[in-house]
C-alpha positions in Angstrom: 0.0 0.0 0.0 1.3 3.5 -0.7 3.0 5.4 2.2 0.3 8.1 2.0 -2.5 5.6 2.6 -0.7 4.1 5.6 0.0 7.6 7.0 -3.7 8.5 6.6 -4.8 5.3 8.4 -2.4 6.0 11.3 -3.5 9.6 11.5 -7.2 8.5 11.7 -6.5 6.0 14.4 -4.5 8.6 16.4 -7.5 10.9 16.3 -10.1 8.3 17.3 -11.9 9.1 20.5 -10.5 7.4 23.6 -12.7 4.9 25.4 -14.3 6.3 28.5 -12.3 4.9 31.5 -15.5 4.7 33.6 -17.3 2.4 31.1 -17.6 -1.2 32.2 -19.0 -3.8 29.7 -21.7 -6.1 31.0 -20.4 -9.5 32.1 -22.1 -11.2 29.2 -19.7 -9.5 26.7 -16.5 -9.6 28.6 -14.2 -12.1 26.9 -12.6 -14.8 29.0 -8.9 -14.3 29.9 -6.7 -15.0 26.9 -5.2 -18.4 26.9 -3.2 -20.3 24.5 -4.9 -22.9 22.4 -3.8 -25.2 19.6 -5.7 -27.0 16.8 -5.6 -28.6 13.4 -5.7 -27.2 9.9 -7.3 -29.6 7.5 -8.5 -29.6 3.9 -12.1 -30.8 4.5 -12.4 -32.5 1.1 -9.5 -34.8 2.1 -11.0 -35.6 5.6 -12.8 -38.7 4.4 -14.4 -41.4 6.5 -16.1 -44.8 5.8 -19.4 -42.9 5.3 -18.0 -40.2 3.1 -19.1 -40.1 -0.5 -15.4 -39.9 -1.8 -15.1 -36.4 -0.5 -14.9 -35.1 3.1 -18.1 -33.5 4.4 -19.6 -31.5 7.3 -20.3 -34.7 9.3 -16.6 -35.7 8.9 -15.7 -32.2 10.2 -18.0 -32.5 13.2 -16.7 -35.9 14.1 -13.1 -34.8 13.7 -13.6 -31.6 15.8 -15.4 -33.6 18.5 -12.6 -36.2 18.6 -9.7 -33.7 18.5 -11.3 -31.6 21.3 -12.4 -34.5 23.6 -9.5 -36.8 23.2 -6.6 -34.4 22.4 -7.7 -31.1 23.9 -7.6 -29.2 20.6 -9.2 -25.8 20.7 -10.1 -25.3 17.1 -10.1 -26.8 13.6 -9.3 -24.6 10.6 -10.6 -25.6 7.2 -10.4 -24.6 3.6 -13.0 -22.4 2.0 -16.4 -24.0 1.4 -17.4 -21.9 -1.6 -19.5 -23.4 -4.4 -17.8 -24.7 -7.5 -19.4 -25.1 -10.9 -23.0 -26.4 -10.9 -22.1 -28.9 -13.7 -18.9 -31.0 -14.3 -16.1 -30.4 -14.7 -15.8 -29.3 -11.1 -12.7 -27.2 -10.4 -10.1 -29.3 -8.5 -9.5 -26.4 -6.0 -11.8 -24.8 -3.4 -9.7 -21.7 -3.8 -11.2 -21.1 -7.3 -14.9 -20.7 -6.4 -17.7 -19.9 -8.9 -19.5 -18.2 -6.0 -18.4 -16.9 -2.7 -22.0 -16.5 -1.8 -23.0 -20.2 -1.7 -21.5 -23.2 0.1 -20.6 -26.2 -2.1 -23.1 -29.0 -1.9 -20.1 -31.4 -2.1 -19.7 -30.9 1.7 -23.2 -32.1 2.5 -23.7 -35.6 4.0 -26.8 -36.6 2.1 -28.1 -38.8 4.9 -28.0 -35.9 7.3 -30.5 -33.8 5.3 -33.8 -34.0 7.2 -35.8 -35.0 4.0 -33.7 -38.1 3.7 -35.7 -39.7 6.5 -38.9 -39.0 4.6 -37.8 -41.0 1.5 -39.3 -44.4 0.7 -37.2 -47.5 1.2 -36.6 -47.9 -2.5 -35.5 -44.3 -2.8 -33.1 -44.6 0.1 -31.7 -47.8 -1.5 -31.1 -45.9 -4.7 -29.2 -43.2 -2.9 -27.2 -45.9 -1.1 -26.3 -47.4 -4.4 -25.1 -44.0 -5.6 -22.9 -43.6 -2.5 -21.4 -47.2 -2.5 -18.6 -46.7 -5.1 -17.7 -43.3 -3.6 -17.6 -44.7 -0.1 -15.2 -47.4 -1.4 -13.1 -44.7 -2.9 -12.9 -42.9 0.4 -11.0 -45.9 1.8 -8.2 -45.7 -0.8 -5.4 -43.2 -1.4 -6.9 -42.5 -4.9 -7.4 -38.9 -5.9 -10.8 -37.3 -5.2 -13.2 -37.6 -8.1 -15.1 -34.3 -7.7 -17.1 -34.9 -10.9 -18.2 -38.3 -9.7 -19.0 -37.1 -6.2 -21.0 -34.1 -7.6 -22.9 -36.3 -10.1 -23.9 -38.7 -7.3 -24.8 -36.0 -4.8 -26.7 -34.0 -7.4 -28.8 -37.1 -8.3 -29.4 -37.7 -4.6 -30.4 -34.1 -4.0 -32.8 -34.2 -6.9 -34.5 -37.1 -5.2 -34.6 -35.2 -1.9 -36.1 -32.2 -3.6 -39.2 -34.2 -4.4 -40.0 -34.7 -0.7 -43.0 -32.6 0.4 -41.9 -30.3 3.1 -43.8 -29.8 6.3 -45.1 -26.4 7.2 -42.3 -25.9 9.7 -39.7 -26.8 7.1 -41.3 -24.5 4.6 -41.2 -21.7 7.1 
């Protein structure tokens, strides 16, 4: 940044009104004393479990965060951006090249965790399970992530879930 810009920012900060020394924040907003913490940084797409569809998802993240906090004392988990990629294959191989910073990528959804999944008929749940089966098998290998295959399967599953009639509460 140009020196003039930096000088203007510093000047503005120096002229900022001082905080009233008599002001006390309510207890509810006083942060706890600072303490050191440690955690993990993970690429969520690579955090695959037996139930993943070939691509790490939000359930994998929740399970990892719970385990790392409970068993190891971790204080946080940092992850890659979750921005949406292209709506049709080919899907960009990097979450750092989003098509939209406004939407989250459906690749990170665990289809079985979507409430409408429970409302599906047994044959429809079986069809979704068949979509997931080869991708789950891929999660157990060191093979590269097939984002196009994952997106094709999850999109097909989401199309089935979209047909479920929503309750009034879900519509609201």
